[in-house]
C-alpha positions in Angstrom: 78.5 103.5 82.9 79.4 104.7 86.4 83.1 105.2 87.0 83.2 102.7 89.9 81.6 100.1 87.6 84.6 100.5 85.3 86.9 99.8 88.2 84.8 97.0 89.6 84.1 95.1 86.3 86.9 96.1 83.9 90.1 96.2 86.0 92.9 94.3 84.2 95.6 94.9 86.8 95.6 95.9 90.4 98.5 96.3 92.9 99.6 97.8 96.2 102.0 100.7 96.1 103.4 103.1 98.7 105.3 102.0 101.8 104.1 98.5 101.7 105.4 97.9 98.2 108.7 99.7 98.9 109.4 97.6 102.0 109.1 100.7 104.2 105.8 99.8 106.0 105.5 100.4 109.7 102.6 100.0 112.1 99.8 102.1 110.9 101.0 102.5 107.3 98.2 103.0 104.7 97.5 100.5 102.0 97.7 102.4 98.7 96.0 100.6 95.9 96.6 101.3 92.2 95.0 99.8 89.2 94.4 99.8 85.4 91.0 99.3 83.8 90.1 98.8 80.2 87.0 100.9 79.2 84.9 99.0 76.7 85.6 100.3 73.2 81.9 101.0 72.6 82.0 103.7 75.3 84.4 105.8 73.1 81.8 106.0 70.3 79.7 108.3 72.5 80.0 112.0 73.0 80.7 111.5 76.7 83.9 109.6 76.8 84.9 107.3 79.6 87.2 108.8 82.3 90.9 108.6 82.0 91.2 107.8 85.7 88.9 107.0 88.7 89.4 107.6 92.4 88.0 104.9 94.6 85.8 103.1 95.3 88.0 102.1 98.2 90.0 104.5 100.3 93.5 105.2 99.0 92.5 103.6 95.6 93.3 105.1 92.2 93.0 103.6 88.8 93.9 104.7 85.2 92.2 103.8 82.0 94.7 101.6 80.0 95.4 104.2 77.3 96.2 107.0 79.8 98.3 104.6 81.8 100.3 103.6 78.7 100.7 107.3 77.7 102.2 108.2 81.1 104.4 105.1 81.2 105.8 106.0 77.8 106.7 109.4 79.2 108.6 107.6 82.0 106.3 108.9 84.7 107.9 107.6 88.0 104.6 106.7 89.7 103.3 104.8 86.7 106.6 102.9 86.0 106.8 101.9 89.7 103.1 100.7 89.6 104.1 98.4 86.7 106.8 96.8 88.8 105.0 96.5 92.2 105.9 93.2 94.0 102.4 93.2 95.5 100.0 92.3 92.7 96.4 91.8 93.9 94.7 91.0 90.6 95.7 90.5 87.0 93.8 89.0 84.0 95.1 87.9 80.6 95.2 91.5 79.3 96.9 92.6 82.5 99.5 89.9 82.0 100.1 91.2 78.5 100.6 94.7 79.9 103.1 93.4 82.5 105.0 91.6 79.7 105.5 95.0 78.1 107.3 96.5 81.2 110.6 96.7 79.5 109.1 98.4 76.4 108.3 101.4 78.6 111.8 101.7 80.1 114.3 104.1 78.6 116.9 106.7 79.5 114.1 109.2 79.5 113.6 108.0 83.1 116.6 110.1 84.1 114.9 113.3 82.9 111.5 112.5 84.5 112.8 111.1 87.8 115.3 114.0 88.2 112.6 116.6 87.4 110.2 115.1 89.8 112.9 114.8 92.5 113.9 118.4 92.0 110.3 119.6 92.5 110.0 117.6 95.7 113.3 118.9 97.0 112.2 122.5 96.5 109.0 121.7 98.6 111.2 120.3 101.4 113.4 123.4 101.3 110.3 125.6 101.5 109.1 123.6 104.6 112.4 124.3 106.2 112.1 128.1 105.5 108.6 128.2 106.8 108.5 125.6 109.6 112.2 125.1 110.4 112.2 121.5 109.4 111.2 119.3 106.4 108.5 116.7 106.3 110.7 113.8 107.1 108.4 111.2 105.6 108.6 113.1 102.3 112.4 113.4 102.6 112.6 109.6 103.0 110.6 108.9 99.9 112.6 111.4 97.9 115.8 109.6 98.8 114.2 106.3 98.0 113.2 107.7 94.6 116.7 108.8 93.8 118.1 105.4 94.8 115.6 103.8 92.5 116.4 106.1 89.6 120.2 105.6 90.0 119.8 101.8 90.1 117.4 101.7 87.1 119.9 103.7 85.0 122.8 101.5 86.2 121.1 98.1 85.7 118.2 98.7 83.3 115.9 97.1 85.9 113.4 99.0 88.1 113.5 97.6 91.7 110.7 98.7 94.0 111.6 97.1 97.4 114.4 99.1 99.1 116.0 96.0 100.6 119.1 96.9 102.6 118.3 100.6 102.5 115.2 100.1 104.7 116.8 101.1 108.1 118.7 104.1 106.8 115.6 105.4 105.1 113.4 104.8 108.2 116.0 106.8 110.2 115.4 109.7 107.9 111.6 109.3 108.3 112.1 109.4 112.1 114.1 112.6 111.9 117.2 110.9 113.2 119.4 112.2 110.2 120.2 115.8 110.0 119.0 117.8 107.0 122.5 118.6 105.8 123.3 114.9 105.9 120.1 114.1 103.9 121.0 116.9 101.4 124.5 115.4 100.9 122.9 112.0 100.3 120.5 113.3 97.8 123.1 115.3 95.9 125.4 112.3 95.7 122.6 110.1 94.4 121.6 112.7 91.8 125.3 112.8 90.7 125.5 109.0 90.5 122.3 108.9 88.4 123.7 111.4 86.0 126.9 109.4 85.6 124.9 106.2 85.2 122.7 107.7 82.4 125.8 108.1 80.2 126.5 104.4 80.3 123.0 103.0 80.9 122.0 99.7 79.3 118.5 101.3 78.7 117.6 102.4 75.1 117.3 106.1 74.4 113.6 105.9 73.9 110.7 103.5 74.8 109.3 101.1 72.3 106.2 103.1 71.5 105.3 101.1 68.4 105.1 97.8 70.4 102.9 99.4 73.1 100.6 101.0 70.5 100.2 97.6 68.8 99.2 96.1 72.1 96.7 98.9 72.8 95.2 98.6 69.2 94.8 94.9 69.5 93.1 95.2 72.9 90.7 97.9 71.7 89.8 95.9 68.6 89.0 92.8 70.7 86.9 94.9 73.0 85.0 96.4 70.1 83.8 92.9 69.1 82.1 92.4 72.5 78.5 93.3 73.1 78.0 96.9 74.0 78.1 97.3 77.8 75.0 98.0 79.8 74.7 101.8 80.5 74.1 102.6 84.1 74.0 106.3 83.3 76.3 108.2 81.1 76.1 111.2 83.4 78.2 109.2 85.9 81.0 109.2 83.4 80.7 112.9 82.8 80.9 113.5 86.5 84.1 111.5 86.8 86.1 113.3 84.2 88.7 115.6 85.7 89.0 113.6 89.0 92.4 114.2 90.5 95.4 115.9 88.8 96.7 113.0 86.7 
């Protein structure tokens, strides 16, 4: 089965992410689409397994196979958790609704570790830009500040909010380069400190509910196994899709 067929015929959840979901879109902003597909269980019985993720078929579109998506969400991967909470849902079927109903099962204090680690890596890249080019990539700086706000508020409230709300204008000012780098650094440092403090008193559980998620995945795989084996458009297409991207 060709990878694009998996996305076209077996998507269970699709949403818009990026600036449009964050409430930071401006004229000319791209539309970043993310999705989750459920590969038919029968495909896993072959030597050539279905891909864990597929790029396309549309521009700026990326989809994960359900199991890979759940694995990353259980590790509190920031991009995956935000995908689950997008306010811009384009498609969802019954299985997708079950997945969305599990959103809280993925949330835990582990988010502090993963969000902070990701933010630190991005901050080092911005500092490297300053050393090489004399200035950071301001769009990336804006999104880093946004991520730190999201992490702090998640740890404080136990809820992941995607739209930046009242932070829109200050964040866009960063994107336009209207805020000095020392001011942005001070903002980022303060947010990181507030996230650390929030982690100690967070309403989130220490760990995600892995058992609940696994029960969902097992039930879905079993139901898929009872369906007729899917038509094979060419197993070689599946082989070619493996390893797409870095996720």
